[in-house]
C-alpha positions, 0 to 999 in steps of 0.5 A: 500499499502506498500513501499518496499524501498526508494531512496534518490537523493543526492545534489551536488555542481551543480546549477539546475535551472528549467523552469516554465510549463504551459499547458491548459486543455479541458474539461474532459469527460466519454468515458465509465464506469460500475459498472458492476451492474445487471441494466447495464445488467451484470449477474453474472451467466455468464463470464464476456465475451461477457458482455457490449462489453467485449472481452477476450482471454483464457478461465480460470476463469472470471466473477461477483460477488456479493457484494465483496466489501461492500455496492458496489453491483457487481464486476469483476473478474479475475483468481480463476478457471483454464484454460480448457487447461492446457497448456494455460499460461494466460487470458486476458479481455479488453473493446474497446471504440470508438468515442475518437477523435484524439485532445483528446490525454489525456486519464486517466483509473480509477478502484478499484481493490484488489488481492485475495490470492491462498489457494493451495500455487500457486500464479500467477500474475496479470497485466494491460496492455495498446494497441493502436489500432493496437494492440501494447503492450505499458505498462503493471502493474505487480502484482507478487502475489508470492513476493507481489511486484508492477513492470512495464514493457515499450514496451520493455518487461523488467519488473522493480520493482516500489519498492512498494507492496501490501497487499491481500485483500486491495481495491486499487483505481488504476489510469493510466493516458496516455499522448499521445501527449507527449509520457508519462504516470503516474500511482498512488494508491491513493495519491501514485504515482507508476510510474512517466512519463515513454514512451508510446512507446520506439519503435515508436508504434502508440501513440494512445489509443486501451483498458487497460485491466487486464490479468491473467498470469499463472507460471505454467500451469498445476498447476494454482492459485486460486488466483484473482483479483477483479476490480470495477468502471472501467471509462475511461476519455480523454480530450483535451490537447491545450498545450503539457505540458513542464517538468522542467529539472533535472540535476544531477552528475553521475560521475567522468571519466578519463582525467579530463571528468565527466558525468552528468545525464539530466532528463525531457520530452522524446520529448522535446529539452534540452540544457546543459550550463556550467558558472565559475561566473553565469553570462555568460553561454556557450552551451555544448550540446543541445539534446533530450532526448532518455528516460526520462533521458541521460548522458552527457560528460563535461569537467572538465579540467582546472576549480577548480569551475564550475556551470551547468544548464539545460533548454528547447529550445525555 
């Protein structure tokens, strides 16, 4: 994994107070697992679609290969050979699962994956996309094989950079953690967090797990690349979260405005109520605003007139 840039958060004179967070988790259980092996009835002579419940849309390349990951048996892949129709812009795969209870609100999906570059100088995108059980897209992680950058999109369809990239033919351990009770998701590769606590839905879509699968997005359908994504050790687990975790609030200086006003940037959980308070002596605190975040952060206006020094804090409302 290569890191493109690193953002440093500057310090300021704000007094930032953090609340303590506690949570209790139920036992994690495996809902579905496959290593794409022959003893699991996978056959390298056929496409992955229609094997072991895997479904697909589009007829571009997908199937199985033997020992591409050394000493790990068979792997699945998507990409490589073009769709039958030259105008078809994508191929998607997914594996529906049953038996996830409504109380099992924390879903984790893990897999090993690798991007193999094109030999024809045409490069495409490979993605992992989450849908709810109403087939509404919730979020996407995008591997751009032209730039080798990793991007993500919420359900607003706006792709943003993670500031991480990837190398060709490197095996990555990808982990998606989706907390439907708190409307948040996180994705990591090994110990590196690529996307941290973003909203599963910004549009009020149903917070349920439908499937999370790979896609091959062809940039030029009339001239696709022969690049492909290999993946293995695909696992879905579910667990009961007895308590919704409280995200500690953060407070940052966001800049001065005219007429003695300024802005603070309040961060935290999109489903938690927070109050922002001010004090001149760190003893007596006055509430400025109590709010629920519209996303994972929100700007709060403050009035600095008449104060030579002032302290601010944010806390979760009990």
